[in-house]
N, C-alpha and C positions, 0 to 999 in steps of 0.2 A: 270624430264622433260619428257613429253610424248606428242607427236603429234599424231593425228589420222592416223592410218595405215602408219607408216613410211616405206619408201622403203630401208632405210639404218639406222642402229642404232649402235653406238659404245660408250662404256663407258670406260674411262681410269682413273687409280688411280696412286698415287705416291707409288710404291712398290719396288723401287730400294733398294737393300740390304745396300748400302753405306749410303743412306739417313737415313734408320732406325738404322743403327749402330750409326750415329751421334746423332739421337734423343734419343737413349737408354742411352747415356752417362749422360744426365741431371738427369733422375730419380735415377740412381745409385749414383751420387754425392749427391743428396738431401736426399736419404735414409741414406747414410753415415753421412751427416751433422746433420740430425735430431737425429740419434742414438747417435752421439757424443755429441751434444749440449743439446738436450732436455732430453734424457734418462740418459746419463752418467754425464751431467752437465759440460762437458769440452767445453769451447768456440771453435767454428769452425772458423778458420782463425785468422788473426792478428787484424782485426777490425770487430768483429762479430755483426751481426744484432740481433734483439730480436727474441725470439722463435716464436712469432706470425707471424712476417715478414718471417721468414725462412719457416714456415709451409705454408703460403700463396704462396710463391715462388715455393715450392714443388708441390702444387696443380696446379698452372698455368703451370709450365714447365714439371712437371712429369706426369700430367694427362690431362689437358685441351689441351695443345699444341700437344701432340701425337694423341689425339682423333681428333682434328681439322685437322691435316695432314692426318690421316687415312681416313677421310671423304672427303677431298678435291679431286676434280677430274674434268675431262673434259667430257662432254656428247655432242655427235654430232648426229643429226638426219636429214635425208632428207625427205621432203614431196614432193609432185608433184610440188610445187611452189617455195620452198626455202630450204636453209640450216639453221637449227636451232641449235645453239650452246650455251652451258652454262658451265661456269667455276665456279663451286660451291666452296666457298661461295661468291665469288666476284660478280657474276651475280645473282641477285635475280630472274630475268626472262631471258629467252633465248634471245641471240642476233640472229637476223634474217637477212640473206642475200638472197634476192630474185634473182632467176635465171635471171630475166630480167635486173638486175643491174650488172651481172657478164659477163665480156668479155671472160675470159679464165680460165681454170683450168688445172694444170699440176702436176703430181706426182713428188716428189723430194726426194732426200736424201741430208741431210744437216748436218752441225755441230752446235748443239744447243749452245755450248759455244762460238764458233768463230763467227757464223752468227747472233746470237740473245742474247748472254750473259747469257744463261742458260735456265732453264725450267720455265714454268708458263705463265703469260701474259707478253710478252716481246716486246720491241721495239728495232729494230736494223736498220742497213743501208739498209737491204733488205726488211724492212717493219715491220708490226706487226705480232707477233706469239702467238698462243695459243698451248702450248705443255706440255705434262706431262712426257713422257718417250720416249726413242728411238731417232732415227734420221731420221725418214721418215714422210712424210706428203703430203699435197696437198696445192699448192699455188694458191689462186684465185686472179685474177686481176679484180678489179671493173672498171666500166665505167669511174670513176674519175681518174683512174691510180693507186689508192691505191692497194698495194699488202698485202694479209693476208695469213699467213701460218696456216693451221689447222693440228696439229700433228695427225697421225693416224697409227695404226699398220696394217691397211688394205688400205693403200694409193692408190694402183692401182685400187681397186674396187671403192673406193670413188670418185676418179678422173673420172673414166669411167662413173659412174652414173651422176655426175655433167655435164660432157660434153654432154651426151645424152639429157640433158634438156636445153642446151644453144641454 
């Protein structure tokens, strides 16, 4: 995502160690399963699947899913007119919030699990959230009353730049 001459730009990725620890378990299990069943000829599990299915699952969960998670991220840019935000791969083109439609912007510290149910594109009692990591962001309030949290490691700078344009 690239806007012409952004006044603010931030890209965030899922890089938490505990996420990657969980993701690393699947390839290890599938390598073991393929070695046991395909190479050694010993069925893996009490109701083993065929070798082709096992290899396909290993490709999906051992290669494709980790790659997908590695590439997933939140890109936020500010132009002079709007906030442009894209959560790849769910947004094929950026979501745009024009400053003329925004009533307020406040830097916040929040609990991702308690307030929004986790990370990603989330819906909670406090509104919609786009967050990848950490517990800081900017809540923008639209003229419609809708509240949107944009996760940011530079939440005070982002909030200040938005407020300057309201």
